[in-house]
Biopython code that builds the backbone (N, CA, C, O; Angstrom):
import numpy as np
from Bio.PDB.StructureBuilder import StructureBuilder

atoms = [
    (1, "MET", "N", (87.640, 286.747, 4.830)),
    (1, "MET", "CA", (88.805, 286.209, 4.136)),
    (1, "MET", "C", (90.053, 286.867, 4.712)),
    (1, "MET", "O", (90.161, 288.092, 4.743)),
    (2, "ASP", "N", (90.985, 286.050, 5.162)),
    (2, "ASP", "CA", (92.260, 286.539, 5.660)),
    (2, "ASP", "C", (93.105, 286.960, 4.463)),
    (2, "ASP", "O", (93.390, 286.140, 3.590)),
    (3, "TRP", "N", (93.503, 288.209, 4.412)),
    (3, "TRP", "CA", (94.202, 288.727, 3.227)),
    (3, "TRP", "C", (95.579, 288.108, 3.037)),
    (3, "TRP", "O", (96.031, 287.964, 1.901)),
    (4, "SER", "N", (96.269, 287.733, 4.140)),
    (4, "SER", "CA", (97.624, 287.202, 3.993)),
    (4, "SER", "C", (97.629, 285.716, 3.644)),
    (4, "SER", "O", (98.499, 285.255, 2.905)),
    (5, "GLU", "N", (96.676, 284.977, 4.162)),
    (5, "GLU", "CA", (96.630, 283.538, 3.919)),
    (5, "GLU", "C", (95.659, 283.175, 2.807)),
    (5, "GLU", "O", (95.707, 282.062, 2.283)),
    (6, "ARG", "N", (94.775, 284.102, 2.441)),
    (6, "ARG", "CA", (93.749, 283.877, 1.418)),
    (6, "ARG", "C", (92.846, 282.700, 1.805)),
    (6, "ARG", "O", (92.459, 281.884, 0.968)),
    (7, "ARG", "N", (92.523, 282.643, 3.110)),
    (7, "ARG", "CA", (91.657, 281.582, 3.624)),
    (7, "ARG", "C", (90.568, 282.219, 4.482)),
    (7, "ARG", "O", (90.780, 283.264, 5.097)),
    (8, "CYS", "N", (89.419, 281.587, 4.514)),
    (8, "CYS", "CA", (88.330, 282.072, 5.351)),
    (8, "CYS", "C", (88.659, 281.811, 6.818)),
    (8, "CYS", "O", (89.288, 280.809, 7.159)),
    (9, "HIS", "N", (88.223, 282.726, 7.676)),
    (9, "HIS", "CA", (88.428, 282.565, 9.104)),
    (9, "HIS", "C", (87.347, 283.327, 9.852)),
    (9, "HIS", "O", (86.649, 284.162, 9.275)),
    (10, "MET", "N", (87.217, 283.038, 11.122)),
    (10, "MET", "CA", (86.235, 283.717, 11.961)),
    (10, "MET", "C", (86.972, 284.760, 12.791)),
    (10, "MET", "O", (87.995, 284.464, 13.409)),
    (11, "ALA", "N", (86.450, 285.972, 12.801)),
    (11, "ALA", "CA", (87.108, 287.051, 13.522)),
    (11, "ALA", "C", (86.094, 287.820, 14.345)),
    (11, "ALA", "O", (84.919, 287.455, 14.399)),
    (12, "GLY", "N", (86.546, 288.875, 14.980)),
    (12, "GLY", "CA", (85.662, 289.756, 15.717)),
    (12, "GLY", "C", (85.198, 289.143, 17.027)),
    (12, "GLY", "O", (85.816, 288.217, 17.552)),
    (13, "GLN", "N", (84.090, 289.681, 17.550)),
    (13, "GLN", "CA", (83.584, 289.240, 18.848)),
    (13, "GLN", "C", (83.151, 287.780, 18.832)),
    (13, "GLN", "O", (83.377, 287.058, 19.803)),
    (14, "LEU", "N", (82.534, 287.340, 17.749)),
    (14, "LEU", "CA", (82.105, 285.945, 17.660)),
    (14, "LEU", "C", (83.310, 285.006, 17.688)),
    (14, "LEU", "O", (83.315, 284.016, 18.420)),
    (15, "GLY", "N", (84.317, 285.319, 16.897)),
    (15, "GLY", "CA", (85.527, 284.501, 16.870)),
    (15, "GLY", "C", (86.211, 284.459, 18.226)),
    (15, "GLY", "O", (86.668, 283.401, 18.658)),
    (16, "MET", "N", (86.286, 285.601, 18.902)),
    (16, "MET", "CA", (86.926, 285.664, 20.218)),
    (16, "MET", "C", (86.127, 284.860, 21.242)),
    (16, "MET", "O", (86.711, 284.149, 22.059)),
    (17, "ALA", "N", (84.798, 284.965, 21.207)),
    (17, "ALA", "CA", (83.960, 284.213, 22.144)),
    (17, "ALA", "C", (84.108, 282.715, 21.923)),
    (17, "ALA", "O", (84.224, 281.957, 22.886)),
    (18, "LEU", "N", (84.106, 282.284, 20.682)),
    (18, "LEU", "CA", (84.268, 280.867, 20.369)),
    (18, "LEU", "C", (85.644, 280.377, 20.816)),
    (18, "LEU", "O", (85.759, 279.290, 21.383)),
    (19, "LEU", "N", (86.666, 281.155, 20.572)),
    (19, "LEU", "CA", (88.018, 280.784, 21.004)),
    (19, "LEU", "C", (88.079, 280.631, 22.515)),
    (19, "LEU", "O", (88.654, 279.661, 23.010)),
    (20, "GLN", "N", (87.501, 281.563, 23.257)),
    (20, "GLN", "CA", (87.534, 281.491, 24.718)),
    (20, "GLN", "C", (86.849, 280.223, 25.229)),
    (20, "GLN", "O", (87.351, 279.580, 26.150)),
    (21, "VAL", "N", (85.716, 279.863, 24.643)),
    (21, "VAL", "CA", (85.007, 278.634, 25.040)),
    (21, "VAL", "C", (85.856, 277.415, 24.720)),
    (21, "VAL", "O", (85.980, 276.504, 25.540)),
    (22, "MET", "N", (86.438, 277.398, 23.532)),
    (22, "MET", "CA", (87.233, 276.243, 23.118)),
    (22, "MET", "C", (88.486, 276.093, 23.976)),
    (22, "MET", "O", (88.895, 274.970, 24.271)),
    (23, "LEU", "N", (89.101, 277.205, 24.381)),
    (23, "LEU", "CA", (90.261, 277.142, 25.277)),
    (23, "LEU", "C", (89.829, 276.688, 26.667)),
    (23, "LEU", "O", (90.499, 275.851, 27.272)),
    (24, "ALA", "N", (88.737, 277.217, 27.178)),
    (24, "ALA", "CA", (88.249, 276.863, 28.511)),
    (24, "ALA", "C", (87.881, 275.389, 28.606)),
    (24, "ALA", "O", (88.062, 274.769, 29.653)),
    (25, "GLN", "N", (87.367, 274.828, 27.518)),
    (25, "GLN", "CA", (86.971, 273.423, 27.511)),
    (25, "GLN", "C", (88.108, 272.500, 27.064)),
    (25, "GLN", "O", (87.905, 271.301, 26.879)),
    (26, "ASP", "N", (89.302, 273.068, 26.893)),
    (26, "ASP", "CA", (90.497, 272.331, 26.471)),
    (26, "ASP", "C", (90.276, 271.595, 25.146)),
    (26, "ASP", "O", (90.769, 270.485, 24.949)),
    (27, "LEU", "N", (89.528, 272.234, 24.247)),
    (27, "LEU", "CA", (89.349, 271.674, 22.909)),
    (27, "LEU", "C", (90.545, 272.034, 22.034)),
    (27, "LEU", "O", (90.942, 271.274, 21.151)),
    (28, "VAL", "N", (91.105, 273.203, 22.298)),
    (28, "VAL", "CA", (92.303, 273.644, 21.588)),
    (28, "VAL", "C", (93.273, 274.236, 22.600)),
    (28, "VAL", "O", (92.879, 274.668, 23.683)),
    (29, "ARG", "N", (94.530, 274.248, 22.233)),
    (29, "ARG", "CA", (95.578, 274.896, 23.030)),
    (29, "ARG", "C", (96.378, 275.777, 22.103)),
    (29, "ARG", "O", (96.678, 275.395, 20.972)),
    (30, "GLN", "N", (96.725, 276.963, 22.584)),
    (30, "GLN", "CA", (97.516, 277.882, 21.772)),
    (30, "GLN", "C", (98.994, 277.584, 21.962)),
    (30, "GLN", "O", (99.474, 277.436, 23.086)),
    (31, "ARG", "N", (99.696, 277.499, 20.858)),
    (31, "ARG", "CA", (101.137, 277.259, 20.917)),
    (31, "ARG", "C", (101.797, 278.513, 21.491)),
    (31, "ARG", "O", (101.553, 279.612, 20.994)),
    (32, "PRO", "N", (102.628, 278.371, 22.529)),
    (32, "PRO", "CA", (103.259, 279.540, 23.164)),
    (32, "PRO", "C", (104.014, 280.403, 22.152)),
    (32, "PRO", "O", (104.774, 279.897, 21.326)),
    (33, "GLY", "N", (103.791, 281.702, 22.233)),
    (33, "GLY", "CA", (104.482, 282.648, 21.370)),
    (33, "GLY", "C", (103.997, 282.638, 19.936)),
    (33, "GLY", "O", (104.689, 283.144, 19.052)),
    (34, "SER", "N", (102.820, 282.072, 19.681)),
    (34, "SER", "CA", (102.326, 281.922, 18.318)),
    (34, "SER", "C", (100.809, 282.106, 18.285)),
    (34, "SER", "O", (100.150, 282.063, 19.324)),
    (35, "ARG", "N", (100.266, 282.308, 17.104)),
    (35, "ARG", "CA", (98.818, 282.341, 16.927)),
    (35, "ARG", "C", (98.282, 280.957, 16.570)),
    (35, "ARG", "O", (97.076, 280.788, 16.388)),
    (36, "VAL", "N", (99.158, 279.980, 16.471)),
    (36, "VAL", "CA", (98.772, 278.626, 16.085)),
    (36, "VAL", "C", (97.962, 277.973, 17.198)),
    (36, "VAL", "O", (98.309, 278.074, 18.375)),
    (37, "LEU", "N", (96.876, 277.300, 16.810)),
    (37, "LEU", "CA", (96.060, 276.533, 17.742)),
    (37, "LEU", "C", (96.207, 275.057, 17.411)),
    (37, "LEU", "O", (96.126, 274.663, 16.247)),
    (38, "ASN", "N", (96.423, 274.247, 18.432)),
    (38, "ASN", "CA", (96.478, 272.803, 18.273)),
    (38, "ASN", "C", (95.204, 272.213, 18.847)),
    (38, "ASN", "O", (94.814, 272.546, 19.966)),
    (39, "VAL", "N", (94.556, 271.345, 18.097)),
    (39, "VAL", "CA", (93.355, 270.673, 18.573)),
    (39, "VAL", "C", (93.790, 269.510, 19.454)),
    (39, "VAL", "O", (94.626, 268.700, 19.054)),
    (40, "THR", "N", (93.223, 269.430, 20.653)),
    (40, "THR", "CA", (93.552, 268.346, 21.578)),
    (40, "THR", "C", (92.785, 267.082, 21.176)),
    (40, "THR", "O", (91.878, 267.137, 20.345)),
    (41, "ALA", "N", (93.153, 265.961, 21.765)),
    (41, "ALA", "CA", (92.422, 264.710, 21.508)),
    (41, "ALA", "C", (90.969, 264.864, 21.943)),
    (41, "ALA", "O", (90.056, 264.415, 21.249)),
    (42, "HIS", "N", (90.758, 265.498, 23.088)),
    (42, "HIS", "CA", (89.395, 265.781, 23.561)),
    (42, "HIS", "C", (88.680, 266.670, 22.543)),
    (42, "HIS", "O", (87.505, 266.456, 22.244)),
    (43, "GLY", "N", (89.377, 267.645, 22.022)),
    (43, "GLY", "CA", (88.806, 268.545, 21.020)),
    (43, "GLY", "C", (88.410, 267.819, 19.756)),
    (43, "GLY", "O", (87.365, 268.114, 19.177)),
    (44, "GLU", "N", (89.220, 266.878, 19.317)),
    (44, "GLU", "CA", (88.886, 266.107, 18.117)),
    (44, "GLU", "C", (87.571, 265.352, 18.307)),
    (44, "GLU", "O", (86.714, 265.345, 17.423)),
    (45, "ARG", "N", (87.423, 264.716, 19.473)),
    (45, "ARG", "CA", (86.188, 263.970, 19.740)),
    (45, "ARG", "C", (84.976, 264.899, 19.822)),
    (45, "ARG", "O", (83.935, 264.621, 19.227)),
    (46, "GLU", "N", (85.115, 265.993, 20.556)),
    (46, "GLU", "CA", (83.992, 266.910, 20.739)),
    (46, "GLU", "C", (83.616, 267.620, 19.440)),
    (46, "GLU", "O", (82.435, 267.769, 19.126)),
    (47, "LEU", "N", (84.612, 268.052, 18.699)),
    (47, "LEU", "CA", (84.309, 268.738, 17.425)),
    (47, "LEU", "C", (83.657, 267.783, 16.439)),
    (47, "LEU", "O", (82.766, 268.187, 15.692)),
    (48, "ALA", "N", (84.078, 266.534, 16.420)),
    (48, "ALA", "CA", (83.444, 265.546, 15.553)),
    (48, "ALA", "C", (81.970, 265.366, 15.965)),
    (48, "ALA", "O", (81.083, 265.246, 15.119)),
    (49, "ARG", "N", (81.737, 265.353, 17.278)),
    (49, "ARG", "CA", (80.366, 265.212, 17.770)),
    (49, "ARG", "C", (79.528, 266.439, 17.420)),
    (49, "ARG", "O", (78.366, 266.300, 17.039)),
    (50, "TRP", "N", (80.103, 267.640, 17.543)),
    (50, "TRP", "CA", (79.396, 268.886, 17.213)),
    (50, "TRP", "C", (79.045, 268.949, 15.736)),
    (50, "TRP", "O", (77.989, 269.463, 15.366)),
    (51, "LEU", "N", (79.925, 268.430, 14.895)),
    (51, "LEU", "CA", (79.778, 268.622, 13.448)),
    (51, "LEU", "C", (79.071, 267.475, 12.743)),
    (51, "LEU", "O", (78.958, 267.493, 11.517)),
    (52, "THR", "N", (78.595, 266.481, 13.474)),
    (52, "THR", "CA", (77.870, 265.376, 12.832)),
    (52, "THR", "C", (76.419, 265.383, 13.207)),
    (52, "THR", "O", (75.660, 264.524, 12.758)),
]
sb = StructureBuilder()
sb.init_structure("model")
sb.init_model(0)
sb.init_chain("A")
sb.init_seg("    ")
for serial, (resi, resn, name, xyz) in enumerate(atoms, 1):
    if name == "N":
        sb.init_residue(resn, " ", resi, " ")
    sb.init_atom(name, np.array(xyz, "f"), 0.0, 1.0, " ", f" {name:<3s}", serial, name[0])
structure = sb.get_structure()
């Protein structure tokens, strides 16, 4: 649980590994100068496929 946002999130080595894969596969892009991640159109399709 993220204490500032009061929302669940993935952290640590697992979170970092997943982020690196998602960035490498262009599923998400990080907004410059921010921690915000934007899901790409390719990411929307792939994540929908992964989660169904």
